[in-house]
N, CA, C and O atoms as CSV, one atom per row, in Angstrom:
chain,resi,resn,atom,element,x,y,z
A,1,MET,N,N,125.863,-34.657,163.871
A,1,MET,CA,C,126.261,-36.025,163.545
A,1,MET,C,C,127.560,-36.354,164.261
A,1,MET,O,O,127.680,-37.413,164.876
A,2,THR,N,N,128.535,-35.453,164.186
A,2,THR,CA,C,129.824,-35.722,164.854
A,2,THR,C,C,129.605,-35.847,166.360
A,2,THR,O,O,130.224,-36.691,167.008
A,3,ASN,N,N,128.719,-35.003,166.923
A,3,ASN,CA,C,128.489,-35.057,168.351
A,3,ASN,C,C,127.977,-36.436,168.761
A,3,ASN,O,O,128.427,-36.984,169.767
A,4,GLY,N,N,127.051,-36.998,168.004
A,4,GLY,CA,C,126.526,-38.334,168.333
A,4,GLY,C,C,127.642,-39.372,168.318
A,4,GLY,O,O,127.734,-40.204,169.220
A,5,VAL,N,N,128.495,-39.321,167.286
A,5,VAL,CA,C,129.594,-40.273,167.201
A,5,VAL,C,C,130.516,-40.116,168.396
A,5,VAL,O,O,130.969,-41.111,168.962
A,6,GLY,N,N,130.803,-38.868,168.792
A,6,GLY,CA,C,131.686,-38.624,169.943
A,6,GLY,C,C,131.103,-39.254,171.183
A,6,GLY,O,O,131.810,-39.905,171.952
A,7,LEU,N,N,129.794,-39.059,171.380
A,7,LEU,CA,C,129.153,-39.636,172.580
A,7,LEU,C,C,129.235,-41.161,172.542
A,7,LEU,O,O,129.491,-41.795,173.566
A,8,TRP,N,N,129.013,-41.766,171.338
A,8,TRP,CA,C,129.075,-43.220,171.206
A,8,TRP,C,C,130.471,-43.725,171.585
A,8,TRP,O,O,130.609,-44.690,172.337
A,9,ARG,N,N,131.502,-43.060,171.053
A,9,ARG,CA,C,132.891,-43.457,171.331
A,9,ARG,C,C,133.174,-43.295,172.817
A,9,ARG,O,O,133.818,-44.151,173.424
A,10,PHE,N,N,132.697,-42.202,173.407
A,10,PHE,CA,C,132.913,-41.954,174.838
A,10,PHE,C,C,132.272,-43.087,175.665
A,10,PHE,O,O,132.852,-43.547,176.648
A,11,HIS,N,N,131.091,-43.521,175.262
A,11,HIS,CA,C,130.389,-44.582,175.978
A,11,HIS,C,C,131.196,-45.869,175.913
A,11,HIS,O,O,131.364,-46.553,176.923
A,12,ILE,N,N,131.695,-46.200,174.722
A,12,ILE,CA,C,132.508,-47.420,174.570
A,12,ILE,C,C,133.760,-47.324,175.421
A,12,ILE,O,O,134.116,-48.288,176.098
A,13,ASN,N,N,134.434,-46.186,175.402
A,13,ASN,CA,C,135.646,-46.000,176.195
A,13,ASN,C,C,135.355,-46.169,177.667
A,13,ASN,O,O,136.131,-46.796,178.388
A,14,ASN,N,N,134.238,-45.612,178.124
A,14,ASN,CA,C,133.859,-45.724,179.536
A,14,ASN,C,C,133.665,-47.184,179.896
A,14,ASN,O,O,134.114,-47.614,180.958
A,15,GLU,N,N,133.013,-47.956,179.049
A,15,GLU,CA,C,132.784,-49.391,179.330
A,15,GLU,C,C,134.132,-50.109,179.411
A,15,GLU,O,O,134.323,-50.956,180.285
A,16,LEU,N,N,135.065,-49.789,178.520
A,16,LEU,CA,C,136.385,-50.427,178.541
A,16,LEU,C,C,137.088,-50.110,179.869
A,16,LEU,O,O,137.719,-50.984,180.463
A,17,LEU,N,N,136.977,-48.864,180.329
A,17,LEU,CA,C,137.590,-48.477,181.593
A,17,LEU,C,C,137.010,-49.292,182.738
A,17,LEU,O,O,137.751,-49.761,183.602
A,18,ILE,N,N,135.692,-49.465,182.753
A,18,ILE,CA,C,135.030,-50.235,183.822
A,18,ILE,C,C,135.557,-51.673,183.780
A,18,ILE,O,O,135.846,-52.256,184.825
A,19,VAL,N,N,135.681,-52.241,182.591
A,19,VAL,CA,C,136.175,-53.633,182.468
A,19,VAL,C,C,137.590,-53.719,183.009
A,19,VAL,O,O,137.928,-54.678,183.703
A,20,LYS,N,N,138.426,-52.726,182.701
A,20,LYS,CA,C,139.822,-52.755,183.176
A,20,LYS,C,C,139.851,-52.706,184.690
A,20,LYS,O,O,140.597,-53.448,185.330
A,21,LEU,N,N,139.030,-51.822,185.265
A,21,LEU,CA,C,139.009,-51.691,186.735
A,21,LEU,C,C,138.438,-52.946,187.341
A,21,LEU,O,O,138.330,-53.049,188.563
């Protein structure tokens, strides 16, 4: 369960980075 949440947060963070760039 924690692994899934970590992946979800990682995905959101990646999208934020793309938006910043």
